[in-house]
C-alpha positions in Angstrom: 0.0 0.0 0.0 2.8 2.4 0.8 4.4 1.8 -2.6 1.0 2.7 -4.2 0.8 5.9 -2.2 4.4 6.7 -3.0 3.7 6.2 -6.8 0.6 8.4 -6.5 2.4 11.1 -4.7 5.3 11.0 -7.3 2.9 11.3 -10.2 0.9 14.1 -8.5 3.9 16.2 -8.0 5.1 15.7 -11.5 1.7 16.6 -12.8 1.7 19.7 -10.7 5.0 20.8 -12.1 3.8 20.2 -15.7 0.6 22.2 -15.0 2.8 25.0 -13.6 4.6 25.3 -17.0 1.3 25.0 -18.9 0.0 27.9 -16.9 3.1 29.9 -17.8 2.6 29.1 -21.5 -1.1 30.0 -21.3 -0.3 33.3 -19.6 2.3 34.3 -22.1 0.1 33.4 -25.0 -2.5 35.8 -23.7 -0.2 38.8 -23.4 -1.4 41.4 -25.8 1.6 42.5 -27.9 0.1 43.3 -31.3 2.6 40.7 -32.6 4.9 43.4 -33.8 8.6 43.2 -33.2 8.4 46.3 -30.9 5.4 44.9 -29.0 7.1 41.6 -28.5 10.3 43.2 -27.2 8.3 45.3 -24.7 6.4 42.3 -23.4 9.6 40.2 -23.3 11.3 42.9 -21.4 8.6 43.2 -18.8 8.2 39.4 -18.4 12.0 38.8 -17.9 12.2 41.7 -15.6 9.3 40.4 -13.5 10.9 37.0 -13.3 14.2 38.6 -12.1 12.5 40.8 -9.5 10.5 37.8 -8.2 13.7 35.9 -7.8 15.4 38.8 -6.0 12.5 39.2 -3.6 12.6 35.5 -2.9 16.3 35.6 -2.1 15.6 38.6 0.2 12.8 36.7 1.8 15.1 33.7 2.5 16.7 35.8 5.2 13.6 35.2 7.2 14.2 32.3 9.6 10.8 30.7 9.1 11.2 30.6 5.3 14.7 29.3 5.5 13.5 26.5 7.7 10.8 25.5 5.3 13.1 25.8 2.3 15.8 23.8 4.2 18.3 26.5 3.4 20.7 27.1 6.4 21.7 30.6 5.5 21.6 33.1 2.6 24.7 35.3 2.6 26.9 36.7 -0.1 29.4 33.9 0.3 26.6 31.3 0.0 25.3 32.8 -3.2 28.9 32.9 -4.6 29.4 29.3 -3.7 26.1 28.4 -5.3 27.2 30.1 -8.5 30.5 28.2 -8.4 28.8 24.9 -7.9 25.8 25.3 -10.2 27.1 27.7 -12.9 26.1 25.5 -15.8 22.6 24.9 -14.4 22.1 28.5 -13.5 22.9 29.7 -17.0 20.5 27.1 -18.4 17.7 28.1 -16.0 18.2 31.7 -17.2 18.3 30.7 -20.9 15.7 28.0 -21.5 12.6 29.6 -20.0 13.6 33.0 -21.4 13.8 31.7 -25.0 10.6 29.7 -24.5 8.8 33.0 -23.5 10.2 34.8 -26.5 8.9 32.0 -28.8 5.5 31.9 -27.1 5.1 35.7 -27.7 5.3 34.9 -31.5 3.2 31.7 -31.4 -0.3 33.0 -32.3 -1.6 30.8 -35.1 -1.2 27.3 -36.6 1.8 28.3 -38.7 3.9 28.5 -35.5 3.4 24.9 -34.4 7.1 24.3 -34.6 7.5 27.2 -32.1 5.3 25.4 -29.6 7.3 22.2 -30.1 10.5 24.1 -29.3 8.8 25.6 -26.3 7.9 22.2 -24.9 11.4 21.0 -25.4 12.8 24.0 -23.7 10.5 23.5 -20.7 11.5 19.8 -20.6 15.1 21.0 -20.7 14.4 23.3 -17.7 13.0 20.4 -15.7 16.0 18.3 -16.6 18.3 21.2 -15.4 16.4 21.3 -12.1 16.9 17.6 -11.8 20.6 18.2 -12.4 20.7 20.7 -9.6 19.3 18.0 -7.3 21.6 15.3 -8.6 24.8 17.4 -7.9 23.6 18.6 -4.5 25.9 17.3 -1.7 24.1 18.7 1.3 25.5 22.2 1.0 24.7 25.2 -1.2 21.1 24.2 -1.5 19.8 24.0 -5.1 17.0 26.4 -4.3 19.6 29.1 -4.3 20.8 28.0 -7.7 17.3 28.1 -9.1 16.7 31.5 -7.6 20.0 32.9 -9.1 18.9 31.4 -12.5 15.6 33.3 -12.2 17.5 36.4 -11.2 19.7 36.2 -14.3 16.7 36.4 -16.6 16.6 40.1 -15.8 19.8 40.5 -17.9 17.7 39.8 -21.0 15.2 42.5 -20.2 17.2 45.4 -21.6 16.4 44.1 -25.1 13.1 45.8 -24.8 14.3 49.1 -23.3 15.0 50.6 -26.7 11.5 49.8 -27.9 10.1 51.4 -24.7 12.2 54.5 -25.2 10.6 55.0 -28.6 7.1 54.6 -27.4 4.9 55.3 -24.4 5.2 53.0 -21.5 3.0 49.9 -22.0 -0.5 50.0 -20.6 -1.7 48.1 -17.6 -3.4 45.6 -20.0 0.1 44.6 -21.1 2.0 45.1 -17.8 -0.3 43.0 -15.6 -0.3 39.9 -17.8 3.4 40.2 -18.3 4.0 40.6 -14.6 1.9 37.5 -13.9 3.8 35.6 -16.6 7.1 36.5 -15.0 6.0 35.5 -11.5 4.6 32.3 -12.8 7.8 31.5 -14.6 9.8 31.7 -11.4 7.1 29.8 -9.4 7.1 27.0 -12.0 10.8 26.6 -11.6 10.4 26.3 -7.8 7.5 23.9 -8.1 9.6 21.8 -10.4 12.5 21.8 -7.9 10.1 20.7 -5.2 8.7 17.9 -7.5 12.0 16.5 -8.5 12.8 14.4 -5.4 9.4 12.7 -5.5 9.9 12.0 -9.2 13.1 10.0 -8.7 13.0 6.3 -8.2 
């Protein structure tokens, strides 16, 4: 009976992680951009910036003892973040790159002619999940992988300046654009964390 319950729990967590990425995709697909290059750059800028800000707020929140205890992170100091970067550099760069490219492709995917884009997005999100799994696999009891995942989310902000030029040439995007983009950015970071939580239960 315990094996059955364990299998059910494993599948439930994997399903929850998959649904989190589906929610990200659905949110990005409903971002109104006009499908122009300028509109896509603005939306892309806001989404990646929102992802980075969410990751930064999460890192700051990890200074709270009750959250550190629940995340099983002993401490969050500059030296700890530097050590996480050293240990998880490859994974951090992938966590910054894969979801970001997936978001950019989704902003262009608006009709049947972009089915290949959707396929690429699915592969990128699978790659993100595999990267999270790699974080867990290389974890040796120090420099918790949650820090690596947060740093990866923070790095997405480095892509947001691509839209600053477009913003400088136009008025600031309306709330109808900003709010869905902000939700998409927060959802992207949340999906990464949900995947990180689901990985241990997914392993045999």
